[in-house]
C-alpha positions as CSV (number, residue, x, y, z in Angstrom):
1,M,41.6,108.3,36.9
2,T,38.9,110.6,38.2
3,S,35.4,109.5,39.0
4,Q,33.8,111.5,36.1
5,P,35.6,109.6,33.3
6,A,35.1,106.3,35.1
7,A,31.3,106.9,35.4
8,T,31.1,107.9,31.7
9,L,33.0,104.7,30.7
10,R,30.8,102.6,32.9
11,S,27.6,104.1,31.5
12,R,28.9,103.4,27.9
13,Y,29.5,99.8,28.8
14,V,26.1,99.5,30.3
15,E,24.5,101.1,27.2
16,Q,26.4,98.8,24.9
17,A,25.5,95.7,27.0
18,V,21.8,96.7,27.0
19,S,21.9,97.3,23.2
20,D,23.7,93.9,22.6
21,L,21.2,92.1,24.9
22,E,18.3,93.6,23.0
23,R,19.8,92.6,19.6
24,N,20.4,89.1,21.0
25,R,16.8,88.6,22.2
26,H,15.5,89.9,18.9
27,R,17.7,87.4,17.0
28,Q,16.5,84.6,19.3
29,L,12.9,85.5,18.4
30,Q,13.7,85.5,14.7
31,L,15.4,82.1,14.9
32,A,12.6,80.6,17.0
33,E,10.0,81.7,14.4
34,Q,12.1,80.2,11.6
35,L,12.4,77.0,13.5
36,R,8.7,76.9,14.1
37,M,8.1,77.4,10.4
38,L,10.5,74.7,9.5
39,K,8.8,72.3,11.8
40,E,5.4,73.1,10.3
41,E,6.9,72.5,6.8
42,E,8.3,69.2,8.0
43,A,4.9,68.1,9.3
44,L,3.3,69.1,6.0
45,L,5.9,67.2,4.0
46,Q,5.4,64.1,6.2
47,E,1.7,64.4,5.6
48,I,2.2,64.6,1.9
49,L,4.4,61.5,1.9
50,T,1.8,59.6,4.0
51,L,-0.9,60.6,1.5
52,A,1.2,59.7,-1.5
53,E,2.0,56.3,0.1
54,R,-1.7,55.7,0.9
55,Y,-3.1,56.6,-2.5
56,E,-0.3,55.4,-4.8
57,G,0.4,52.2,-2.9
58,L,4.1,52.8,-2.7
59,S,5.7,49.4,-2.0
60,E,8.6,51.0,-0.1
61,P,8.6,54.5,1.5
62,P,11.4,56.7,0.4
63,R,14.4,57.0,2.7
64,L,13.9,60.1,4.8
65,P,16.9,62.3,5.9
66,E,18.0,62.0,9.5
67,Q,17.7,64.9,11.9
68,A,21.0,66.8,12.1
69,Q,21.1,67.0,15.9
70,E,21.9,64.9,18.9
71,G,19.1,63.6,21.0
72,P,15.4,63.6,20.4
73,V,13.7,66.6,18.7
74,P,11.7,68.5,21.4
75,Q,8.0,68.7,20.6
76,R,6.8,72.3,20.2
77,V,4.0,73.6,22.4
78,R,1.7,76.1,20.8
79,R,-1.3,77.8,22.1
80,V,-4.3,77.6,19.8
81,S,-7.8,79.0,20.0
82,G,-10.7,76.8,21.0
83,A,-12.0,76.7,17.4
84,A,-8.6,75.9,15.9
85,S,-8.1,73.2,18.5
86,A,-11.5,71.7,17.7
87,R,-10.7,71.7,14.0
88,R,-7.3,70.0,14.6
89,A,-8.9,67.4,16.9
90,T,-11.6,66.7,14.3
91,R,-9.1,66.4,11.5
92,T,-6.9,64.0,13.6
93,T,-9.9,61.9,14.5
94,S,-11.1,61.7,10.9
95,D,-7.6,60.9,9.7
96,T,-7.4,58.1,12.2
97,A,-10.8,56.9,11.2
98,K,-9.9,56.9,7.5
99,S,-6.6,55.2,7.9
100,G,-7.8,52.9,10.7
101,A,-5.8,51.4,13.5
102,K,-3.1,48.9,12.8
103,G,-4.6,45.6,11.8
104,K,-7.9,47.2,10.8
105,S,-8.8,47.6,7.1
106,R,-9.1,51.1,5.5
107,R,-12.0,52.4,3.6
108,P,-11.8,51.2,0.0
109,L,-10.4,53.7,-2.5
110,L,-12.9,55.5,-4.8
111,G,-11.2,54.1,-7.9
112,D,-11.5,50.5,-6.6
113,M,-15.2,51.1,-5.9
114,L,-15.8,52.6,-9.4
115,L,-14.0,49.6,-11.0
116,A,-16.3,47.2,-9.0
117,L,-19.4,49.1,-10.2
118,L,-18.3,49.1,-13.8
119,A,-17.5,45.4,-13.6
120,G,-21.2,44.8,-12.8
121,H,-22.2,46.1,-16.2
122,D,-21.4,45.0,-19.8
123,E,-22.7,48.2,-21.5
124,P,-20.9,51.6,-21.3
125,R,-22.0,53.8,-18.4
126,L,-22.1,57.6,-18.1
127,A,-20.1,59.1,-15.2
128,K,-23.4,60.4,-13.9
129,E,-24.9,56.9,-13.8
130,V,-21.8,55.4,-12.1
131,R,-22.0,58.2,-9.4
132,K,-25.7,57.6,-8.9
133,E,-25.1,53.9,-8.4
134,L,-22.2,54.6,-6.1
135,L,-24.4,56.9,-3.9
136,Q,-27.1,54.1,-3.7
137,K,-24.7,51.3,-2.8
138,H,-22.4,53.3,-0.6
139,P,-24.3,56.2,1.1
140,D,-21.3,57.0,3.3
141,R,-19.4,58.1,0.2
142,T,-20.6,61.3,-1.5
143,P,-18.0,62.4,-4.1
144,T,-19.0,65.2,-6.4
145,P,-19.7,64.5,-10.1
146,Q,-16.3,66.1,-11.0
147,V,-14.4,63.8,-8.5
148,V,-16.1,60.8,-10.1
149,R,-15.2,62.0,-13.6
150,N,-11.6,62.7,-12.6
151,T,-11.2,59.3,-11.0
152,L,-12.6,57.6,-14.0
153,E,-10.2,59.6,-16.2
154,S,-7.4,58.6,-14.0
155,L,-8.4,54.9,-14.4
156,V,-8.5,55.5,-18.2
157,A,-4.9,56.8,-18.0
158,K,-3.9,53.7,-16.1
159,G,-5.5,51.5,-18.7
160,R,-8.0,50.0,-16.3
161,V,-11.1,51.7,-17.8
162,E,-11.9,52.4,-21.5
163,R,-13.5,55.7,-22.6
164,H,-16.1,55.8,-25.4
165,R,-17.3,59.0,-27.1
166,Q,-20.7,59.2,-28.8
167,H,-21.8,62.6,-30.0
168,H,-21.4,64.8,-26.9
169,S,-21.5,61.9,-24.4
170,V,-18.6,60.2,-22.8
171,T,-19.2,56.7,-21.4
172,Y,-16.9,54.3,-19.5
173,T,-16.5,50.5,-19.4
174,L,-14.1,48.2,-17.6
175,A,-11.0,47.6,-19.8
176,K,-10.6,44.1,-21.2
177,A,-7.5,42.5,-19.7
178,P,-5.2,40.7,-22.2
179,A,-5.4,36.9,-21.8
180,D,-1.7,36.6,-20.8
181,Q,-1.8,39.4,-18.2
182,P,-3.9,39.3,-15.0
183,Q,-5.6,42.6,-14.1
């Protein structure tokens, strides 16, 4: 074999190896991005389950699928801007404050607070009046009028509150519990 064909063959091998290495690195970046997105989706789904458990009072959390890998899942490290980091820290702090540490009680749910307010009155109340009383008795809670109406309607759907319509007004009262069934 002469040196000319050997050099050509070697240069082809080098070109092929460089090309394969470039494709390999590009594929690694794609897979890393997909893995990052899947981990974000997992975190979001965990958050949704936590919220559903908190607000629906699930007695038993659903069985979660196990990770399909050996050993612990490595935590991802991501650089975020100062503003994004501050938002995340604020959200984490407020989530912790809302849920409270173990052993500490959580803030009462809006629905429970509205039920307590309606229990203090015998006559039907407008959603606007209930909200006004809520703001007076609980200044730390500031739900919008729409949130109060939605919560009252949710309580109506659960049978805990009764809705009364008079002309163009809708009023609410605490539902009467049957004698044989505690509320």
